[in-house]
VEXMARVO-33990 format. One record per residue (C-alpha): x, y, z; chain; residue number from 0; residue in three letters. Coordinates in steps of 0.001 Angstrom, whole numbers, plus 524288, in hexadecimal, padded with zeros to 5 digits. Layout:
! VEXMARVO-33990
<<X,Y,Z>,A,NUM,ala>
...
END
This chain:
! VEXMARVO-33990
<<E7A70,A68ED,1FF59>,A,0,met>
<<E822B,A5CDC,2038A>,A,1,lys>
<<E7BA4,A4FCF,20139>,A,2,ile>
<<E7B8F,A4757,20D98>,A,3,leu>
<<E7BCB,A396E,20F05>,A,4,leu>
<<E6D9C,A33F0,20DED>,A,5,gly>
<<E6ED8,A26A6,21278>,A,6,his>
<<E6C0E,A2489,22251>,A,7,thr>
<<E72C4,A1C6E,22C82>,A,8,phe>
<<E6838,A1191,22B12>,A,9,glu>
<<E6B92,A10C9,21C1A>,A,10,asp>
<<E79AB,A0C2F,2204B>,A,11,ile>
<<E765B,A02F8,22B15>,A,12,ile>
<<E6A5F,9FBAF,22480>,A,13,ser>
<<E6AF2,9EE1C,22403>,A,14,his>
<<E6AB9,9EF51,214C0>,A,15,asp>
<<E76AA,9F7AD,2149A>,A,16,asn>
<<E7E93,9EFFA,21EAD>,A,17,leu>
<<E7C63,9E47E,216C1>,A,18,ile>
<<E8041,9EA34,20B1E>,A,19,glu>
<<E8D03,9EF5A,21225>,A,20,ala>
<<E8FCD,9E220,21647>,A,21,trp>
<<E8F30,9DD38,2083B>,A,22,leu>
<<E981D,9E74D,202B5>,A,23,glu>
<<EA150,9E530,20DD4>,A,24,phe>
<<EA23F,9D6B0,20D8E>,A,25,glu>
<<EA62E,9D701,1FFAB>,A,26,cys>
<<EB2C8,9D072,1FE9C>,A,27,gly>
<<EB49C,9CDA7,20C6C>,A,28,lys>
<<EAC3C,9C1C6,20E4F>,A,29,arg>
<<EB69B,9B92D,212D6>,A,30,asn>
<<EBB89,9C250,21D66>,A,31,lys>
<<EB939,9BB8C,22B8E>,A,32,trp>
<<EB2D6,9C7CD,231AF>,A,33,asp>
<<EA999,9CA7B,22425>,A,34,val>
<<EA587,9BBAE,225A5>,A,35,arg>
<<EA2D3,9BCB3,233D3>,A,36,ala>
<<E99A7,9C943,2317F>,A,37,phe>
<<E9278,9C203,225DD>,A,38,arg>
<<E9048,9B606,22E83>,A,39,asp>
<<E86C9,9BE2B,2366C>,A,40,his>
<<E8441,9C900,22C91>,A,41,leu>
<<E75A8,9CCB4,22EC9>,A,42,phe>
<<E7852,9CCC0,23D74>,A,43,glu>
<<E84B0,9D47C,23BB7>,A,44,asn>
<<E7DA1,9DDC9,2336B>,A,45,ile>
<<E71A7,9DF22,23BF3>,A,46,asn>
<<E7AA2,9E150,2479E>,A,47,ala>
<<E826B,9EC56,23FC8>,A,48,leu>
<<E75BD,9F2CB,23BBD>,A,49,his>
<<E70C0,9F2AA,24A4C>,A,50,glu>
<<E7D0F,9F8AD,24F49>,A,51,glu>
<<E7D98,A02D3,244DA>,A,52,leu>
<<E6E96,A05F5,24649>,A,53,leu>
<<E6FC7,A066F,255F0>,A,54,ser>
<<E7CC3,A0F77,25505>,A,55,gly>
<<E8412,A0482,25BA0>,A,56,glu>
<<E8D9F,A0317,2515B>,A,57,tyr>
<<E9B17,A0392,2541C>,A,58,met>
<<EA50E,A0086,24A42>,A,59,his>
<<EAEDB,9F661,24E37>,A,60,gly>
<<EBE29,9F618,24E82>,A,61,ala>
<<EC71C,9F465,242E7>,A,62,tyr>
<<ED068,9E9E5,23EE6>,A,63,thr>
<<EDD7D,9EECF,23B3A>,A,64,arg>
<<EE6FF,9EA48,230E6>,A,65,phe>
<<EF0CA,9EFCF,226A9>,A,66,tyr>
<<EF1EA,9EF1B,2185C>,A,67,ile>
<<EFCF0,9F34B,20F1D>,A,68,asn>
<<EF750,9FBDE,2040E>,A,69,asp>
<<F028D,9FDF5,201D5>,A,70,pro>
<<F0533,A0432,20DE6>,A,71,lys>
<<F0084,9FE55,21B1F>,A,72,ser>
<<EF290,A029D,21E02>,A,73,arg>
<<EEB2D,A00BD,22B04>,A,74,glu>
<<EDD8A,9FB2D,2286C>,A,75,ile>
<<ED2CA,9F981,231C9>,A,76,his>
<<EC86B,9F0B0,22F2B>,A,77,lys>
<<EBB43,9F15A,23538>,A,78,ala>
<<EB26D,9E692,239DB>,A,79,gln>
<<EA8BC,9E164,22FCA>,A,80,val>
<<E9D23,9E6FF,235F9>,A,81,arg>
<<EA38A,9F458,2356F>,A,82,asp>
<<EA7E7,9F28D,22710>,A,83,arg>
<<E9919,9EECF,22472>,A,84,val>
<<E94DD,9FC9E,22A33>,A,85,val>
<<E9FC5,A0319,222BE>,A,86,his>
<<E9A75,9FDA6,21620>,A,87,his>
<<E8C53,A0201,21A3C>,A,88,ala>
<<E8FBD,A0F6F,21BC0>,A,89,leu>
<<E9847,A0F38,20F68>,A,90,his>
<<E8D3D,A0A16,207F9>,A,91,arg>
<<E8469,A1610,20B1A>,A,92,ile>
<<E8F2F,A214E,20CCD>,A,93,leu>
<<E984E,A1EB0,200D8>,A,94,tyr>
<<E8D21,A219D,1F5C8>,A,95,pro>
<<E8B12,A2D67,1FCC0>,A,96,phe>
<<E97F7,A3393,1FEB6>,A,97,phe>
<<E9C24,A2D14,1F11E>,A,98,glu>
<<E94A1,A3876,1EBA2>,A,99,thr>
<<E9BD7,A4298,1F376>,A,100,lys>
<<EA9FB,A3EB2,1EF59>,A,101,phe>
<<EB163,A4519,1E49A>,A,102,ile>
<<EB3E0,A3DB8,1D825>,A,103,ala>
<<EC323,A3DFF,1DA05>,A,104,asp>
<<EC3D1,A3670,1E689>,A,105,ser>
<<EC571,A2794,1E368>,A,106,phe>
<<EC886,A1FC4,1F0BB>,A,107,ser>
<<EBD61,A1622,1F61C>,A,108,ala>
<<EB381,A197E,1EC24>,A,109,arg>
<<EAB0C,A11A2,1E319>,A,110,val>
<<EB009,A117F,1D47D>,A,111,gly>
<<EBD7C,A19B0,1D8A8>,A,112,lys>
<<EC93F,A140D,1DE05>,A,113,gly>
<<ED87E,A16B9,1DA3C>,A,114,thr>
<<ED6EA,A13EA,1CBC2>,A,115,his>
<<ECC4B,A1CB3,1CA45>,A,116,ser>
<<ED4F9,A270C,1D1BD>,A,117,ala>
<<EE073,A2426,1C89A>,A,118,met>
<<ED819,A25AD,1BD46>,A,119,asp>
<<ED39A,A32CB,1C2CC>,A,120,arg>
<<EE18A,A36BC,1C5BB>,A,121,phe>
<<EE5F1,A3465,1B675>,A,122,thr>
<<ED9F5,A3C0D,1B237>,A,123,ser>
<<EDD39,A4749,1B9F7>,A,124,tyr>
<<EEBB2,A46B1,1B6FD>,A,125,ser>
<<EE853,A4713,1A81A>,A,126,cys>
<<EDF35,A5248,1AAB2>,A,127,lys>
<<EE7B4,A5A5F,1B25A>,A,128,val>
<<EF414,A5798,1AA16>,A,129,ser>
<<EEB78,A59F9,19E18>,A,130,arg>
<<EEF5A,A4C76,19849>,A,131,asn>
<<EFCEF,A4D37,19D09>,A,132,asn>
<<EFFAD,A59A5,196B9>,A,133,thr>
<<F00CA,A6260,1A50E>,A,134,arg>
<<F06F1,A5F72,1B0D0>,A,135,thr>
<<EFEC3,A57F8,1BA7C>,A,136,cys>
<<F01B4,A59B6,1C8C8>,A,137,tyr>
<<EFB6B,A50D3,1D318>,A,138,val>
<<EFA70,A53E4,1E1C1>,A,139,leu>
<<EF99D,A47C8,1E87B>,A,140,lys>
<<EF584,A4765,1F6C7>,A,141,cys>
<<EF3FF,A3CCD,2018D>,A,142,asp>
<<EEC24,A3E5E,20F1F>,A,143,ile>
<<EF480,A3A51,21B33>,A,144,arg>
<<EEF54,A2EDA,22210>,A,145,lys>
<<EE1BE,A309F,21BC3>,A,146,phe>
<<ED95B,A2717,22243>,A,147,phe>
<<EDF47,A2714,22FAA>,A,148,ala>
<<EDD2F,A3690,22D8B>,A,149,ser>
<<ECF70,A380F,22BDD>,A,150,ile>
<<EC863,A3F0C,23619>,A,151,asp>
<<EBCBB,A390B,23C57>,A,152,his>
<<EB60C,A4624,23FD8>,A,153,ala>
<<EB8EB,A4BB9,2317E>,A,154,val>
<<EB377,A3EAD,22B6B>,A,155,leu>
<<EA7B0,A3FA6,233A7>,A,156,tyr>
<<EA4FE,A4D5E,2304B>,A,157,cys>
<<EA673,A4AD4,222B5>,A,158,ile>
<<E9BD5,A3EC3,22406>,A,159,leu>
<<E9305,A474D,22B5B>,A,160,glu>
<<E9229,A5082,22172>,A,161,asp>
<<E8C0D,A4761,218AF>,A,162,tyr>
<<E8420,A3E65,220DF>,A,163,ile>
<<E792B,A42EC,228A2>,A,164,pro>
<<E755D,A36B1,22F4E>,A,165,asp>
<<E7A99,A3640,23B87>,A,166,arg>
<<E7B55,A287D,23E3A>,A,167,lys>
<<E82B5,A26B6,23187>,A,168,ile>
<<E8CA7,A2FF6,237CD>,A,169,leu>
<<E8DCA,A2830,2440D>,A,170,trp>
<<E8FF0,A1BE1,23C1E>,A,171,leu>
<<E9AAE,A2285,23555>,A,172,leu>
<<EA0A4,A281A,24147>,A,173,ser>
<<EA134,A1A9F,24761>,A,174,arg>
<<EA8A6,A15AF,23B02>,A,175,ile>
<<EB1B2,A2111,23A6E>,A,176,ile>
<<EB44F,A2023,24909>,A,177,gly>
<<EB78D,A11A2,24903>,A,178,ser>
<<EC4DB,A1423,2440B>,A,179,phe>
<<ED020,A1EFC,247FA>,A,180,lys>
<<EDD0F,A1FF6,243FE>,A,181,ser>
<<EDF45,A2A91,24C7F>,A,182,ser>
<<ED6B7,A3527,2543D>,A,183,ser>
<<EC8C5,A34E9,24D27>,A,184,asp>
<<ED04C,A322B,240E7>,A,185,lys>
<<ED187,A27C5,23637>,A,186,gly>
<<ECA92,A1E10,22DEE>,A,187,leu>
<<ECD29,A0FA9,22D18>,A,188,pro>
<<ED32B,A09F0,220E1>,A,189,leu>
<<ECA13,9FF72,21EA8>,A,190,gly>
<<EBD0F,A03C3,21FC6>,A,191,asn>
<<EB450,A0643,214CE>,A,192,leu>
<<EADB3,A11DB,21A31>,A,193,thr>
<<EBCF6,A182B,21B5C>,A,194,ser>
<<EBE63,A18BF,20E22>,A,195,gln>
<<EB08C,A1FAD,20C3C>,A,196,leu>
<<EB45A,A2A3D,217CC>,A,197,phe>
<<EC1CD,A2C33,2127F>,A,198,ala>
<<EBA5F,A3131,205BA>,A,199,asn>
<<EAF36,A3950,20CC6>,A,200,ile>
<<EBADA,A3F4C,21526>,A,201,tyr>
<<EC32D,A43B0,208D8>,A,202,met>
<<EB753,A4661,200C4>,A,203,asn>
<<EB934,A5474,20861>,A,204,leu>
<<EC719,A554E,20299>,A,205,phe>
<<EC2BD,A50A2,1F585>,A,206,asp>
<<EB810,A5B19,1F46A>,A,207,gln>
<<EC10C,A658E,1FA02>,A,208,tyr>
<<ECC4E,A621E,1EE62>,A,209,ile>
<<EC126,A620E,1E491>,A,210,lys>
<<EB839,A6D11,1E6FE>,A,211,his>
<<EBFAA,A7616,1F06B>,A,212,asp>
<<ECD21,A753C,1EA4C>,A,213,met>
<<EC7A8,A71D7,1DC8A>,A,214,arg>
<<ED1FE,A681F,1D984>,A,215,val>
<<ECD3E,A6200,1CCDB>,A,216,pro>
<<ED691,A5625,1CCCC>,A,217,his>
<<ED67C,A4EF4,1DA1A>,A,218,tyr>
<<ED674,A415F,1DD8D>,A,219,ile>
<<ED5C1,A3A18,1EB0C>,A,220,arg>
<<ED744,A2C70,1EE39>,A,221,tyr>
<<ED506,A2AC0,1FC6F>,A,222,ala>
<<EDF22,A3399,202C7>,A,223,asp>
<<EE6EB,A346B,1F749>,A,224,asp>
<<EE417,A3F17,1EE12>,A,225,phe>
<<EE918,A474C,1E1C6>,A,226,val>
<<EE838,A54FD,1DB0E>,A,227,leu>
<<EEC9C,A575C,1CEEE>,A,228,leu>
<<EEF32,A63E6,1C71A>,A,229,ser>
<<EF6E5,A6A45,1BCC3>,A,230,gln>
<<EFBF5,A7408,1C63C>,A,231,asp>
<<F0539,A6F76,1D178>,A,232,arg>
<<F02D1,A7C7D,1D957>,A,233,ser>
<<EF3F3,A79B9,1DB10>,A,234,ile>
<<EF641,A6C6F,1E003>,A,235,leu>
<<F009C,A719F,1EA60>,A,236,glu>
<<EF743,A7CE3,1EDC6>,A,237,arg>
<<EED57,A7180,1F149>,A,238,thr>
<<EF4E8,A6A24,1FB44>,A,239,ile>
<<EF385,A73E9,20711>,A,240,asp>
<<EE47D,A7535,20477>,A,241,pro>
<<EE291,A652B,20367>,A,242,ile>
<<EEACF,A6481,21088>,A,243,gln>
<<EE314,A6F24,216E9>,A,244,asp>
<<ED5E5,A68E6,21220>,A,245,phe>
<<ED949,A5BBC,21706>,A,246,leu>
<<EDF07,A5FEB,2242A>,A,247,ser>
<<ED3BB,A69E0,22805>,A,248,asp>
<<EC792,A620F,221EC>,A,249,lys>
<<ECC29,A53B4,2231A>,A,250,leu>
<<ED744,A53D0,22C82>,A,251,lys>
<<EDF87,A4D8E,222C9>,A,252,leu>
<<EED41,A5020,21D99>,A,253,ser>
<<EF51C,A4DC3,2116F>,A,254,leu>
<<EFFDB,A43FA,21347>,A,255,his>
<<F0BCA,A4C6A,211F7>,A,256,pro>
<<F148F,A42CF,20A5F>,A,257,asn>
<<F096C,A4037,1FF81>,A,258,lys>
<<F06D2,A4D55,1F982>,A,259,val>
<<F0DB0,A4ECA,1EC08>,A,260,ser>
<<F0C11,A5582,1E082>,A,261,ile>
<<F1008,A4E52,1D38B>,A,262,arg>
<<F0DD4,A4EFF,1C543>,A,263,thr>
<<F0740,A44F2,1BD89>,A,264,ile>
<<F13ED,A442B,1B539>,A,265,ala>
<<F1CD3,A3F8A,1C075>,A,266,ser>
<<F12CA,A35ED,1C5D7>,A,267,gly>
<<F0775,A36A6,1D144>,A,268,val>
<<F0750,A2B86,1DA8B>,A,269,asp>
<<EF93A,A2A01,1DD14>,A,270,tyr>
<<EF0C2,A1E4A,1E1A6>,A,271,leu>
<<EFC05,A143F,1DF77>,A,272,gly>
<<EFEFA,A18D6,1D1B5>,A,273,trp>
<<F087E,A22C0,1CC8C>,A,274,val>
<<F002F,A2C14,1C308>,A,275,his>
<<F0643,A31B6,1B6AD>,A,276,phe>
<<EFE92,A3B3C,1ABE8>,A,277,ala>
<<EFB20,A2E8F,1A2FC>,A,278,asp>
<<EFCAF,A227E,1AC15>,A,279,his>
<<EFF4C,A1D7A,1B8B6>,A,280,his>
<<F0853,A13A8,1BFD5>,A,281,val>
<<F0853,A0B17,1CBB5>,A,282,leu>
<<F0FDF,A1125,1D70D>,A,283,arg>
<<F1D81,A0A07,1D8DC>,A,284,ala>
<<F198C,A066A,1E7DA>,A,285,thr>
<<F0C31,9FFE1,1E30C>,A,286,thr>
<<F1446,9F925,1D819>,A,287,arg>
<<F1E49,9F33A,1E19C>,A,288,arg>
<<F13CB,9F0C4,1EADD>,A,289,arg>
<<F0C33,9E8C1,1E0B4>,A,290,met>
<<F17E2,9E0D1,1DBB2>,A,291,phe>
<<F1AD3,9DCA5,1EA26>,A,292,lys>
<<F0DBE,9D928,1ED27>,A,293,lys>
<<F0C5D,9D01A,1DFC7>,A,294,leu>
<<F19E6,9C9C1,1E2D2>,A,295,ser>
<<F1331,9C503,1EFBA>,A,296,his>
<<F0576,9C30C,1EABE>,A,297,asp>
<<F02C5,9C0C3,1DCB2>,A,298,ser>
<<EF668,9BAD2,1DD30>,A,299,asn>
<<EEBFE,9BDAE,1D1D2>,A,300,glu>
<<EE355,9C708,1D9DB>,A,301,ala>
<<EEF6F,9CF56,1DE2B>,A,302,thr>
<<EF45F,9CFD0,1CFAA>,A,303,leu>
<<EE777,9D335,1C9C1>,A,304,gln>
<<EE6A2,9DEC7,1D442>,A,305,ser>
<<EF32D,9E3DD,1D127>,A,306,tyr>
<<EF1C6,9E27D,1C1B0>,A,307,leu>
<<EE41A,9EA6A,1C3A8>,A,308,gly>
<<EEA86,9F473,1CB18>,A,309,leu>
<<EF5CD,9F54E,1C050>,A,310,leu>
<<EEBCA,9F706,1B5F6>,A,311,ser>
<<EE8E7,A0512,1B9A8>,A,312,his>
<<EF5FE,A0A3F,1B680>,A,313,gly>
<<F01B6,A087F,1AD7E>,A,314,asn>
<<F0688,9FCB5,1B268>,A,315,thr>
<<F0936,9F372,1A675>,A,316,his>
<<F17FE,9F0FF,1AB31>,A,317,lys>
<<F1294,9ECEC,1B935>,A,318,ile>
<<F075C,9E530,1B44D>,A,319,arg>
<<F1039,9DD68,1AAAF>,A,320,thr>
<<F1929,9DB7E,1B4F1>,A,321,ser>
<<F0FF4,9D5C4,1BE49>,A,322,ile>
<<F0A01,9CD21,1B350>,A,323,leu>
<<F1723,9C81D,1B0BB>,A,324,asn>
<<F1AA8,9C4D8,1BDC5>,A,325,asp>
<<F0DA1,9BE01,1C16B>,A,326,his>
<<F0C19,9B663,1B3E1>,A,327,trp>
<<EFF53,9BCF7,1AFBD>,A,328,leu>
<<F03C5,9C44D,1A428>,A,329,leu>
<<EFF27,9B977,19ABF>,A,330,asp>
<<EF1D0,9B860,1A14E>,A,331,glu>
<<EEEA5,9C712,1A2FB>,A,332,thr>
<<EF4EB,9CB62,1957B>,A,333,gly>
END
C-alpha cells in the first residue's frame, strides 16, 4: 500500500511554519534590498501571506530574469520574496516525505549528497564492475535535452496528486507550477527552491524504472545527467531505446542526441566536471582553463580557497602547486 503525505494544508501555511520558512530563506540574504524591505514589516507580511493562502486568494507573483555563466549561459528566474517564503514553507513539509521515496543513487539537491558523493559512488561502482580494474568497465552516459524547460506541468501534477491527498496542498502546488512556462504548459524556473524538489520527484519515476523494472544495478543520476555501468557493452546498447521510450511516453522528455555515449573507464569518462579513470579522476580541461582565467581576474582569498577545495577532490597536485606558486600561498599552506 502506497504511503501518502500525512501533513495538511494548514501545517504548511501555519504561522509557525511560515516564520521558520522565512528564517531559512533569509539566511545569507539579509543585506538584499528586497529581503530587508520584507523584514522591516515582517509580521504584517507573514500575516498577510497567511490570510491570502487561507482564503485561497494567493497568486504567485512575476519573476525577475537574469543570466549566469555556469559555465554556459543559463537563464535564471528569481521569484519575489513573499513567493520564495511560500516555496520554503512547502519544501519544509514536502522534502522530508519525498526524500524517503528517492533511490540512494540520485544525488542532486538532496541533504548529505551532491557532486562529490556522486563522484565517490561512481568510483565505487567502477571498481566493482571492473573487479578492481581486472575487467573492462563500460559506461553509458546520457543527458536529457532541455530538462527543466521540458518538464510537463500536467505530468508533474499527476505525480504529485498520486502522493498528496489534500486538495488544498495540490491547489497551492498548481499555483507555483503554473507561475512559469518556458513553452505551452511546460518548464520549471531555474532559481526556485521548489524546482529542484519537483525535478527529483519527476525523475524518481525514471529512477524506479531503471532500478526495479530494468534491474540495472549500477546507475547514478545527478539532475538530468545519468550513467549506467556494465562489463557488457551490448547490454548498455540495448538499454538506450527502452530508456528513450520511457522518457518520451511517461515523462515527455527526450535524450540529448549529441550527449549519449558509451566509453570505457580506461579511456576516461567525462562526468560531473571531472574525467574519471579506474583509480583516479582529473579535472576536465575546460574547467581547468575556466578556473585559471577567473583567477587571473579575481584572486581574492575566498575565490582561491573555493578552487583549492574543489581541487582537493581529485588528482590535481600539479594544478594546486601551480595556483599556490602563482598566488604566493605555497609557504603558508604547505
